[in-house]
C-alpha positions in Angstrom: 4.6 -15.1 -24.6 4.0 -11.9 -26.5 2.4 -9.4 -24.0 2.3 -6.3 -26.1 -0.3 -5.6 -28.9 -1.5 -9.2 -28.7 -4.3 -11.5 -27.4 -2.7 -11.7 -24.0 -5.0 -10.6 -21.1 -3.9 -9.3 -17.8 -6.4 -9.6 -15.0 -6.4 -7.2 -12.1 -8.3 -7.9 -8.9 -9.4 -4.5 -7.5 -10.5 -1.4 -9.4 -9.4 1.4 -7.1 -6.8 4.1 -7.6 -3.8 1.8 -7.5 -5.3 -0.2 -10.4 -6.1 3.0 -12.2 -2.5 4.2 -12.0 -1.3 0.7 -13.1 -3.6 1.0 -16.1 -1.7 4.2 -17.2 1.3 1.9 -17.8 -0.7 -0.9 -19.5 -2.0 1.7 -21.9 1.5 2.9 -22.5 2.6 -0.6 -23.5 -0.7 -1.6 -25.2 -1.4 -4.5 -22.8 -5.0 -5.8 -22.7 -6.6 -5.6 -19.3 -9.6 -7.0 -17.5 -10.6 -5.7 -14.0 -12.8 -7.1 -11.3 -14.3 -4.8 -8.6 -17.4 -4.7 -6.5 -18.2 -1.0 -7.3 -19.9 0.0 -10.5 -18.1 3.3 -10.2 -14.6 1.9 -9.6 -11.8 4.3 -10.8 -10.5 1.6 -13.1 -13.7 1.2 -15.1 -12.9 4.0 -17.5 -9.3 2.9 -18.3 -9.4 -0.9 -18.7 -10.4 -2.9 -21.7 -13.0 -5.0 -19.9 -14.7 -4.4 -16.5 -16.5 -7.0 -14.4 -18.5 -6.1 -11.4 -18.2 -8.7 -8.6 -17.1 -9.4 -5.1 -13.4 -9.9 -4.6 -13.9 -12.3 -1.6 -16.4 -14.6 -3.4 -14.7 -17.8 -4.5 -16.7 -18.5 -7.7 -16.5 -14.9 -8.9 -12.7 -14.7 -8.5 -12.2 -18.2 -10.0 -14.4 -17.6 -13.0 -12.7 -14.2 -13.6 -9.3 -15.7 -13.3 -10.0 -18.5 -15.8 -10.6 -15.9 -18.6 -7.2 -14.2 -18.3 -3.6 -15.2 -18.9 -2.0 -13.7 -15.8 -3.6 -12.4 -12.6 -2.4 -9.6 -10.3 -3.9 -7.6 -7.5 -4.2 -4.0 -6.3 -5.7 -4.9 -2.9 -4.9 -7.9 -0.6 -8.5 -8.6 0.4 -9.3 -11.2 -2.3 -10.4 -14.9 -2.2 -7.1 -16.8 -1.8 -8.7 -20.2 -2.2 -9.8 -19.2 -5.7 -6.3 -18.0 -6.5 -4.8 -21.3 -5.3 -7.2 -23.3 -7.5 -6.3 -21.1 -10.5 -2.6 -21.8 -9.9 -3.6 -25.5 -9.8 -4.9 -25.3 -13.3 -1.8 -23.5 -14.6 -2.8 -19.9 -14.3 0.0 -17.4 -13.3 -0.9 -15.4 -10.2 1.5 -12.7 -8.9 1.8 -12.3 -6.0 1.1 -16.0 -5.4 -1.6 -17.4 -3.1 1.1 -18.5 -0.8 2.4 -15.0 -0.3 -1.1 -13.6 0.1 -2.0 -16.2 2.8 1.0 -15.0 4.8 0.3 -11.3 4.4 -3.5 -11.2 4.5 -3.6 -12.1 8.2 -1.5 -9.8 10.4 -1.0 -12.5 13.0 0.4 -14.9 10.4 2.5 -12.0 9.0 4.0 -11.3 12.4 4.8 -15.0 13.0 6.5 -15.1 9.6 8.8 -12.3 10.8 9.7 -14.1 14.0 10.3 -17.4 12.1 12.6 -15.7 9.7 14.4 -13.4 12.2 12.9 -10.2 10.8 13.0 -7.5 13.5 9.5 -6.4 14.6 7.7 -5.1 17.7 6.8 -7.7 20.4 3.1 -8.8 19.9 0.4 -11.1 21.3 -2.4 -12.9 19.4 -6.1 -13.0 20.4 -8.9 -15.0 18.8 -11.3 -12.2 19.9 -10.9 -8.6 21.1 -12.9 -9.5 24.2 -10.1 -11.7 25.5 -7.8 -8.6 25.9 -9.4 -7.2 29.1 -8.8 -10.6 30.9 -5.2 -10.5 29.7 -4.7 -7.0 31.1 -6.4 -7.9 34.4 -4.2 -11.0 34.9 -0.9 -9.2 34.0 -0.4 -10.9 30.7 -0.5 -7.6 28.8 0.8 -4.2 29.7 -0.7 -0.8 28.7 -0.2 1.0 26.4 -0.3 -1.1 23.2 -1.5 -1.0 19.7 -4.6 -3.0 18.8 -4.8 -4.3 15.2 -7.6 -6.3 13.5 -5.9 -9.4 12.0 -7.7 -9.0 8.7 -9.3 -6.3 6.5 -7.7 -3.3 8.0 -6.6 -0.5 5.6 -5.8 3.2 5.5 -5.7 3.5 9.3 -8.9 1.4 9.7 -8.5 -1.6 12.1 -5.8 0.1 14.1 -6.1 1.8 17.5 -3.7 2.9 20.3 -5.0 1.5 23.6 -3.9 3.5 26.7 -6.6 2.3 29.0 -9.2 -0.5 29.1 -11.8 2.1 28.1 -10.1 2.4 24.7 -11.2 -1.2 23.9 -14.8 -0.2 24.0 -16.6 -0.2 20.6 -13.7 -2.1 18.9 -15.0 -5.0 16.8 -14.8 -8.4 18.5 -12.6 -10.1 16.0 -9.3 -11.9 15.7 -6.6 -9.4 16.4 -3.1 -8.8 17.6 -1.6 -6.3 20.1 1.8 -4.8 19.7 4.0 -3.0 22.1 3.8 0.7 21.6 7.3 1.6 20.2 8.7 5.1 20.7 10.2 5.9 17.3 12.0 8.7 15.5 10.6 8.0 12.0 8.2 5.8 10.0 10.0 4.6 6.9 9.2 2.5 3.9 11.2 0.6 1.3 9.7 -0.8 -1.9 11.4 -4.0 -3.2 10.7 -5.2 -6.8 11.4 -8.8 -7.8 10.7 -10.2 -11.3 9.8 -13.8 -12.3 13.5 -14.4 -13.1 14.6 -13.5 -9.5 16.1 -10.1 -10.4 15.7 -7.7 -7.4 16.0 -4.0 -6.8 14.9 -1.5 -4.2 13.6 2.0 -4.3 15.3 4.6 -1.9 14.1 4.7 1.7 11.2 7.1 2.1 10.0 8.9 5.2 6.3 9.0 6.0 4.5 11.6 8.0 1.1 10.6 9.4 -2.1 12.4 10.3 -2.5 12.2 14.1 -6.2 11.4 14.0 -6.9 9.4 10.9 -3.6 7.4 11.1 -3.1 7.9 7.4 0.0 9.0 5.6 -0.1 12.8 4.9 3.3 13.2 3.3 5.9 10.9 1.8 9.4 12.3 1.4 12.1 10.8 -0.8 14.8 10.4 0.1 14.2 10.0 3.8 16.0 12.5 6.0 18.0 9.8 7.9 21.7 8.8 8.2 23.0 6.7 5.4 23.8 3.8 7.8 20.2 3.7 8.9 19.0 3.8 5.3 21.3 0.9 4.4 20.1 -1.1 7.3 16.4 -0.5 6.2 17.1 -1.6 2.7 19.0 -4.8 3.9 16.0 -5.8 6.1 13.6 -5.2 3.2 15.7 -7.3 0.9 15.9 -10.1 3.4 12.1 -10.1 3.9 11.6 -10.1 0.1 14.0 -13.0 -0.2 12.2 -15.0 2.5 8.7 -14.4 1.0 10.1 -15.1 -2.5 7.3 -12.9 -4.0 7.0 -11.7 -7.6 6.0 -8.0 -8.1 6.4 -5.2 -5.6 6.7 -5.5 -1.9 6.2 -2.3 0.2 7.8 -2.7 3.6 6.7 -0.2 6.3 9.2 0.2 9.2 9.9 2.1 12.4 13.2 3.7 13.1 13.5 3.6 16.9 15.2 6.1 19.2 18.3 3.8 19.1 18.3 3.7 15.3 17.1 0.1 15.2 14.8 -0.8 12.3 11.6 -2.8 13.1 9.2 -4.0 10.4 5.6 -2.8 10.9 3.8 -4.5 8.0 4.0 -5.2 4.3 1.9 -4.9 1.2 2.6 -7.1 -1.9 1.6 -4.5 -4.5 2.0 -0.9 -5.5 1.7 1.3 -2.5 1.0 4.8 -1.3 4.6 5.2 -0.2 5.7 4.9 -3.9 3.4 7.4 -5.6 6.2 10.0 -5.6 7.9 7.8 -8.1 5.5 8.7 -11.0 7.3 12.0 -11.3 10.5 11.6 -9.4 11.9 8.2 -10.4 13.5 6.8 -13.6 11.0 3.9 -13.4 7.8 4.5 -11.5 6.4 1.8 -9.2 3.5 0.9 -11.5 5.7 0.3 -14.5 8.1 -1.6 -12.3 5.3 -3.9 -11.1 4.4 -4.7 -14.7 8.0 -5.3 -15.6 8.3 -7.7 -12.6 5.2 -9.8 -13.2 5.7 -10.0 -17.0 9.4 -11.0 -16.6 10.9 -8.0 -18.2 14.2 -6.6 -16.9 13.6 -4.2 -14.0 14.1 -0.5 -14.5 16.2 1.8 -12.5 14.5 2.6 -9.2 16.7 5.6 -8.5 15.3 9.1 -8.3 15.9 11.9 -10.8 15.0 14.6 -8.2 13.8 14.8 -4.6 10.1 14.1 -4.3 7.3 14.7 -1.8 3.8 13.2 -2.1 0.8 14.9 -0.4 -2.3 12.7 0.1 -5.6 14.5 -0.8 -8.3 13.2 1.6 -11.8 14.2 2.3 -12.3 17.0 4.8 -13.7 15.8 8.1 -17.0 17.7 7.9 -18.0 16.8 4.3 -19.8 13.9 2.6 -21.2 13.9 -0.9 -20.3 14.9 -4.5 -16.7 16.0 -4.4 -15.3 19.5 -5.1 -11.5 20.1 -5.1 -11.5 23.6 -3.7 -8.6 25.9 -4.9 -7.0 23.2 -6.9 -6.4 25.6 -9.8 -4.0 27.6 -7.6 -1.4 24.8 -7.3 -1.0 24.7 -11.1 0.9 28.0 -10.7 3.6 26.2 -8.7 6.7 24.7 -10.4 7.2 20.9 -10.1 3.7 20.2 -8.8 1.5 17.5 -10.3 -2.0 16.6 -9.0 -3.4 13.1 -9.5 -7.2 12.8 -9.0 -8.5 9.2 -8.5 -11.9 9.6 -10.1 -14.0 8.9 -7.0 -17.2 11.0 -7.4 -18.2 11.1 -3.7 -16.0 12.3 -0.8 -16.3 11.4 2.9 -14.1 12.2 5.9 -10.5 11.0 5.4 -11.3 9.1 2.1 -8.3 9.0 -0.2 -9.4 11.1 -3.2 -6.1 11.9 -4.9 -2.5 12.9 -4.3 -0.1 15.7 -5.4 3.6 15.1 -6.2 6.2 17.9 -5.7 9.6 17.4 -7.3 12.6 19.7 -6.7 16.4 19.5 -6.6 16.1 20.5 -2.9 14.1 18.2 -0.6 13.5 20.9 2.0 12.1 23.2 -0.7 9.9 20.4 -2.0 8.6 19.9 1.6 7.8 23.6 1.9 5.8 23.5 -1.3 4.0 20.4 -0.1 2.9 22.2 3.0 1.5 25.0 0.8 -0.3 22.5 -1.4 -1.8 20.9 1.7 -3.1 24.2 3.0 -4.4 25.3 -0.4 -6.5 22.3 -1.6 -9.6 21.3 0.4 -11.5 18.2 -0.6 -15.1 19.1 0.2 -18.6 18.4 -1.1 -21.3 20.4 -2.8 
């Protein structure tokens, strides 16, 4: 099939910033795109060829949308999987597949998949409802502290809480969930694996993630990770094994913990472009969004190696501000060498909402990290 400058239509489920950055690449290759999102102000709206407003979890909406495109991909996991499965049944290409999404969309199923395939992960327990956890603690079935995670619909730090006492369970939603042993770790790492429809596979370098202590969101991503080569090799091998077992097509972002003993435990995965790969737009020979396109269209994969060290800084809404966004002092960072801001096009800010990111590239990773700190202190995402 001819994908470029043709009648081919690529459908994208989700119209957020990941979709917007993917559209940079479809524009580069002149690939026709159609996007579905619930928000009339979705960032993708200005860059796609066609935009459809609709609910991603509604069966009929997703099914009817999918029938009108030649190939369907996602920028968010929370989509109607039954509709994707039916689309596959009538011959539509869907990457990642409904099978992969069924495994990943529910964190309990995801964890069981790790156990079944001997992928190292933190010990966990499953609960049909959060309310069952207090009984488990009272009867000795569960020890404090632990991490509570909603089984579905968690993102950007939402749906996750560290529980140190039964009081911490108050006000949590009474939903299907898991609890994980709280693991003391040195670093939070990530590896992005790309796999095309022909089975060709490559990995990006291991990155290191630094998290905001309150919002549980990534503040900085550093590439390469400041870890021993043996640990990096171990992380990449585990990511490749997980990719092989899932047999996905497209990108797979694998988030991991490096323990005090230098063991690698898989935290969770995302079958799409990911926040941990944004540095690649400036720092890599092939950025993650182009790589995702190459993979799902069956093109040869590009080099995932870095040209320079890269650090990504997330721009999120300041805690005390809600309303029409202002990027205070952003003009000051244009004076810095190797610094590129990316603004997602969301007109309204709120506390900790992802509004953009800034990439810093440099020959010296430590220097890039210093500049990243300056960027973080300079730009404030506030409202009018």
